[in-house]
C-alpha positions in Angstrom: -36.3 41.4 1.4 -39.6 40.2 2.8 -39.5 40.1 6.5 -41.2 37.2 8.2 -43.0 39.4 10.7 -44.7 41.3 7.9 -47.8 39.1 7.8 -49.4 41.0 4.8 -46.4 40.4 2.6 -46.1 36.8 3.6 -49.8 36.3 2.9 -49.6 37.7 -0.6 -46.5 35.8 -1.3 -48.3 32.6 -0.4 -51.2 33.5 -2.6 -48.8 34.3 -5.4 -47.3 30.8 -5.2 -50.7 29.2 -4.8 -52.3 31.1 -7.8 -49.5 29.7 -10.1 -50.3 26.2 -9.0 -54.0 26.8 -9.6 -53.2 28.1 -13.1 -50.9 25.2 -14.2 -53.1 22.5 -12.7 -56.4 23.6 -14.0 -58.3 21.5 -16.5 -60.2 24.3 -18.1 -59.1 27.6 -19.8 -61.3 29.6 -17.5 -59.5 28.0 -14.5 -56.2 29.0 -16.0 -57.4 32.6 -16.5 -58.6 32.7 -12.8 -55.2 31.6 -11.7 -53.5 34.3 -13.7 -55.9 36.9 -12.3 -55.2 35.9 -8.7 -51.5 35.9 -9.5 -51.7 39.5 -10.8 -53.8 40.7 -7.8 -51.4 39.1 -5.3 -48.2 40.5 -6.9 -49.3 44.2 -6.9 -49.4 44.5 -3.0 -45.9 43.0 -2.9 -44.5 45.6 -5.3 -46.4 48.7 -4.1 -44.9 50.8 -1.3 -46.8 53.9 -0.2 -43.5 55.6 0.8 -42.0 55.2 -2.6 -43.6 57.1 -5.5 -41.6 55.1 -8.1 -43.1 51.8 -6.8 -46.6 53.2 -6.9 -46.1 54.2 -10.5 -44.6 50.8 -11.2 -47.4 48.8 -9.7 -49.9 50.9 -11.7 -48.0 50.2 -15.0 -47.8 46.5 -14.1 -51.5 46.3 -13.4 -52.5 48.0 -16.7 -50.3 45.8 -18.9 -51.3 42.6 -17.2 -55.0 43.4 -17.1 -54.9 44.2 -20.8 -53.3 40.8 -21.5 -55.8 39.1 -19.2 -58.8 40.7 -21.0 -57.4 39.6 -24.4 -56.8 36.1 -23.1 -60.3 35.8 -21.7 -61.9 37.2 -24.9 -60.1 34.6 -27.0 -61.1 31.8 -24.7 -64.8 32.8 -24.9 -64.5 33.3 -28.7 -62.9 29.9 -29.1 -65.5 27.9 -27.1 -68.7 29.8 -27.6 -68.8 31.2 -31.1 -66.4 29.1 -33.2 -67.7 25.5 -32.9 -66.2 24.6 -36.3 -62.8 26.2 -35.4 -62.5 27.9 -38.8 -60.3 30.7 -37.3 -58.1 28.4 -35.3 -54.9 29.9 -36.5 -55.8 33.5 -35.7 -57.1 32.5 -32.2 -54.0 30.6 -31.4 -51.8 33.6 -32.4 -54.0 35.9 -30.2 -53.9 33.6 -27.2 -50.2 33.2 -27.6 -49.8 37.0 -27.9 -51.7 37.6 -24.6 -49.5 35.0 -22.8 -46.3 36.6 -24.3 -47.5 40.0 -23.0 -47.9 38.5 -19.6 -44.2 37.3 -19.7 -42.8 40.5 -21.1 -41.8 38.9 -24.3 -41.1 40.6 -27.6 -43.1 42.5 -29.2 -44.9 43.3 -26.0 -41.7 43.8 -24.0 -41.8 47.6 -23.6 -43.3 47.5 -20.1 -40.7 45.1 -18.8 -37.5 47.2 -18.5 -39.5 50.2 -17.2 -41.2 48.2 -14.5 -38.0 46.4 -13.5 -36.4 49.8 -12.8 -38.9 50.6 -10.1 -38.7 47.3 -8.2 -36.5 46.1 -5.4 -34.1 43.3 -6.1 -36.3 40.6 -4.4 -39.4 41.7 -6.4 -37.2 41.7 -9.5 -36.3 38.1 -8.8 -40.0 37.1 -8.5 -40.9 39.0 -11.7 -38.0 37.4 -13.7 -38.5 33.9 -12.5 -41.8 32.9 -10.8 -44.1 35.1 -12.8 -43.0 33.4 -16.0 -44.1 29.9 -14.9 -47.8 30.0 -15.5 -47.8 31.8 -18.9 -45.1 29.5 -20.1 -46.9 26.3 -19.1 -50.2 27.6 -20.6 -48.3 28.5 -23.8 -47.2 24.9 -24.1 -50.9 23.7 -24.1 -51.9 25.5 -27.3 -49.3 27.2 -29.5 -48.8 28.4 -33.1 -45.4 27.0 -34.1 -44.4 29.5 -36.9 -45.6 32.5 -34.8 -43.5 31.4 -31.8 -40.4 30.8 -33.9 -40.6 34.4 -35.2 -41.1 35.6 -31.6 -38.1 33.6 -30.4 -35.8 35.2 -33.0 -37.1 38.7 -32.1 -36.6 38.0 -28.3 -33.0 36.9 -28.9 -32.2 40.0 -30.9 -34.0 42.5 -28.6 -32.5 40.9 -25.5 -29.0 41.0 -27.0 -29.0 44.5 -28.6 -31.2 46.2 -26.0 -28.7 45.6 -23.2 -25.7 47.2 -25.1 -26.3 50.8 -24.0 -27.7 50.2 -20.5 -26.1 51.6 -17.3 -28.7 50.2 -14.9 -28.0 46.6 -13.7 -31.8 46.0 -13.3 -32.4 47.0 -16.9 -29.4 44.9 -18.0 -30.9 41.8 -16.2 -34.3 42.6 -17.8 -32.9 42.5 -21.3 -31.0 39.3 -20.3 -34.3 37.9 -19.2 -35.9 38.8 -22.5 -33.1 37.0 -24.3 -33.4 33.9 -22.0 -37.2 33.9 -22.7 -36.4 33.1 -26.3 -34.4 30.0 -25.2 -37.2 29.1 -22.7 -40.0 29.3 -25.3 -38.0 27.0 -27.7 -37.2 24.6 -24.8 -40.9 24.3 -23.9 -41.8 23.7 -27.6 -39.3 20.8 -27.5 -40.2 19.3 -24.2 -41.5 20.3 -20.7 -38.6 18.5 -19.0 -36.1 20.4 -21.0 -37.9 23.7 -20.1 -37.9 22.7 -16.4 -34.1 22.0 -16.5 -33.5 25.4 -18.3 -35.8 27.3 -15.9 -34.2 25.8 -12.7 -30.7 26.6 -14.1 -31.7 30.2 -15.0 -33.4 30.6 -11.6 -30.2 29.6 -9.8 -28.1 31.9 -11.9 -30.4 34.9 -11.5 -30.7 34.2 -7.8 -27.0 34.4 -7.3 -26.7 37.6 -9.3 -29.6 39.3 -7.5 -28.3 38.1 -4.1 -24.9 39.6 -4.8 -26.3 42.9 -6.0 -28.7 43.0 -3.0 -26.0 42.3 -0.5 -23.8 45.0 -2.1 -26.7 47.4 -2.5 -25.7 48.0 -6.1 -28.1 49.2 -8.8 -25.8 50.8 -11.5 -22.8 49.6 -13.4 -20.5 52.4 -12.2 -21.1 51.3 -8.6 -19.4 48.0 -9.4 -16.1 49.7 -9.9 -16.5 52.6 -7.5 -17.3 50.3 -4.6 -14.4 49.0 -2.5 -15.0 45.3 -3.4 -13.2 42.2 -2.2 -11.4 40.4 -5.0 -13.4 37.2 -4.3 -16.7 39.1 -4.8 -15.4 40.3 -8.1 -14.4 36.8 -9.1 -17.9 35.5 -8.1 -19.5 38.2 -10.2 -17.3 37.2 -13.2 -18.3 33.5 -12.8 -22.0 34.3 -12.5 -22.1 36.8 -15.3 -20.3 34.4 -17.7 -22.6 31.5 -16.5 -25.6 33.7 -17.2 -24.2 34.5 -20.7 -23.9 30.8 -21.4 -20.2 30.4 -21.8 -18.7 26.9 -21.4 -17.6 25.4 -19.0 -20.1 27.2 -16.7 -23.5 25.9 -15.5 -25.5 28.2 -17.9 -24.0 26.5 -20.9 -25.5 23.1 -20.2 -29.2 23.7 -21.1 -28.2 25.9 -24.1 -25.9 23.1 -25.3 -28.8 20.7 -25.2 -31.1 23.1 -27.1 -28.4 23.8 -29.8 -27.8 20.1 -30.1 -31.5 19.5 -30.7 -31.6 22.3 -33.4 -28.6 20.8 -35.2 -30.1 17.3 -35.2 -33.3 18.7 -36.7 -31.4 20.8 -39.3 -32.5 24.2 -38.0 -29.1 25.7 -39.0 -30.3 29.4 -39.4 -32.0 29.4 -36.0 -28.8 27.8 -34.4 -26.7 30.6 -36.0 -29.0 33.3 -34.5 -29.0 31.7 -31.1 -25.1 31.5 -31.0 -24.5 35.0 -32.4 -26.9 36.6 -30.0 -25.3 34.8 -27.1 -21.9 36.2 -28.2 -23.4 39.8 -28.0 -24.6 39.1 -24.5 -21.3 37.7 -23.4 -19.6 40.8 -24.9 -21.4 43.3 -22.7 -21.1 41.1 -19.6 -17.3 40.9 -20.1 -17.2 44.6 -20.7 -18.8 45.2 -17.2 -16.5 42.7 -15.5 -13.4 44.0 -17.2 -14.2 47.5 -16.0 -14.8 46.4 -12.4 -11.5 44.4 -12.4 -9.4 47.0 -14.1 -10.6 50.3 -12.5 -8.9 50.8 -9.2 -10.4 53.5 -7.0 -9.0 54.8 -3.7 -10.3 52.9 -0.7 -12.9 55.1 0.9 -14.0 53.9 4.3 -17.6 55.1 3.9 -17.9 52.9 0.8 -16.9 49.7 2.6 -19.4 46.9 2.8 -19.3 43.5 4.4 -21.0 40.3 3.4 -21.5 37.8 6.2 -19.2 34.8 6.2 -22.0 32.2 5.9 -23.4 34.1 2.8 -19.9 34.3 1.3 -19.4 30.5 1.8 -22.7 29.9 0.0 -21.8 32.2 -2.9 -18.3 30.5 -3.2 -19.9 27.1 -3.2 -22.3 28.0 -5.9 -19.5 29.5 -8.0 -17.5 26.3 -7.6 -20.5 24.2 -8.7 -21.1 26.5 -11.6 -17.5 26.0 -12.9 -17.5 22.2 -12.3 -21.0 21.6 -13.8 -19.6 20.6 -17.2 -17.4 18.0 -15.7 -20.4 16.7 -13.7 -22.6 16.8 -16.8 -20.3 14.2 -18.5 -21.2 11.7 -15.7 -24.9 12.6 -16.1 -25.1 12.1 -19.9 -23.0 8.9 -19.9 
């Protein structure tokens, strides 16, 4: 967690937020690229820690992949506006620009860096990488996209996100593959409308925040720790609710934006795409239930040195969010009426 008294971290965190605003509010492609570069150079000091060799390696990997995507993005911008006045190669350029932005987000087929980097980050840095770092590439993608190419990428994201998480033991990697799957939903939502994307993104941000907050408070990084730890029943129940909400199971909060997207697909007769979306969601719910089932059913001896305590005010906040997550579908009926 970033401490307020650490002025360097707070400074870079402020620049990180500011750079995203520069990127999405710029009226030229060069301005967007500058925003992305400032974003990259402000995130690296946040994730690098000289005491931890894993974090140094992670920050180097992150820098190399992001700088490669930035170079490609800049090259395509220059090619589009300086050489090709008649826009003969418009299709190829849109695919290349989209590819560099997908690489920035950790989307398929440029997703290989994402689970590796996630493994070397703290929970708070993971939260920033999975949520805030996706905003500017996603908004830039909505300005200029190749529809057929993105639909192919969406299908691949859904499949890799679903099947990639099946054999994982690390919770960070599990959330990384979940993030790749949700990226498919997000890309489709931004192709439909920016308001729908904003709704999906805020919902996803709330769900991932609660998951990461619980894992951070428990100091848990692997699945087996969930059922070795001497956990309170209410914490397990909160984990169950948040996992199922993240999987998009009704009547939880996570189902609402997915419901709207599936409804849009059905109205526009994208039946095959709808089938893929639903089937991949089932795979994700399967491995979430498998984790929760294990943590509920395995009963270890209570070991005093494994006890942990979550402060009462935090517990009240977690319980309130879980209650809101369950009742969201009832509330949604009032909204859509």
